[in-house]
C-alpha angles and dihedrals in degrees: 000000000000091000091052092050089052088052090054091051093048089045090057093047093054093042092053093051092048093048091057098034105045105015091227099116125255091249092091086067100030097053099053092046092048090050089054094046095046091051090051090051091055097246109163112269092233089064102038101088095042091051093045092052094043094048091046092054091048090053091050090063088070098035092050093054092050091046100046092045089056091047091046090059086062091047090243100132120092102204093184088063091046090054091050090052097043105087095043091045093051096047095040094049094049091047089051092055090053090051092047091052089063095048128087124247088244092057093046091049090051092049090048092051091052089050091051090053089050091052091046092054090045091054096044096047092040088194108167116206115248109260099238109138143043128246105280128233129276097275095055092042089054089061095043091047091052092053093047091046095050094048092044092052091052095053103028100243137132093243099250094127088064105027098048096057090043093053093045088052087051091059102266121138118251097249092047091048090053092047093048091046089055089057092047088054091070099065089042090054094043095051091041093051092049090047095050091047091048095046094045101047095094097037115120124225099032113151123253116279092034125133104197106308092339114104105206101202090054091044092052093048093049096043097049093063102027092061089053096046100042093079088049089056090052092053091048090050089061096045112030133070094263095184091062092047090050091057093050090049091047092060090050090053090047090056092046093048093048092048091051091047091053089050091053093048 
């Protein structure tokens, strides 16, 4: 059990750095490690993916605050854009948790693997969309927010893999898109946490210290370190060759995705 708790703590440290550094959300790291730890603990397979995603989203509530506060100090958060996203993000994310509750662990793992391959390609190609348009009005942002929220709730991320390219395409600089994405991660995480608690309250066989699909020991271990390391990731984003780091991380994700795919097959 001690080794697993240490894994939770290390998981949070890496997730916090990535949230601040790359703006892709620590869930791409948190979820696979939680899946591994939950399996080692003997949690029923039918519950593992739902708990990993729910716990990941709960941890992002804390990581997102630490990350966007650090970005805000550099004036890199566009709060007008966050407000336009908010309603769509909240409704889409909660809807996504209700959809996820009806899906099997096998399907969610498969969807997560596909998402990891998408993120890997995105990082390796590093093709930034041509800034050619402005941020749209509230009606269009409602739809975009719903899509980002649904996908985020199915894979346990803060939405940066989708929102950052969208905002760059809409003529926002990279650092400002990452900072704004960090702020958008909070309503995603809040709605996702509530949804996974709500949909898991009546589920049988959950381990002790669970609230719905949120496993509190894992949440505590991840949060303690992720909140501390998220500001470090922000500082690194403004001082290190991020493109090189993205490629290294992409190969790590490729290995994780392939390992999970082999497990599914």
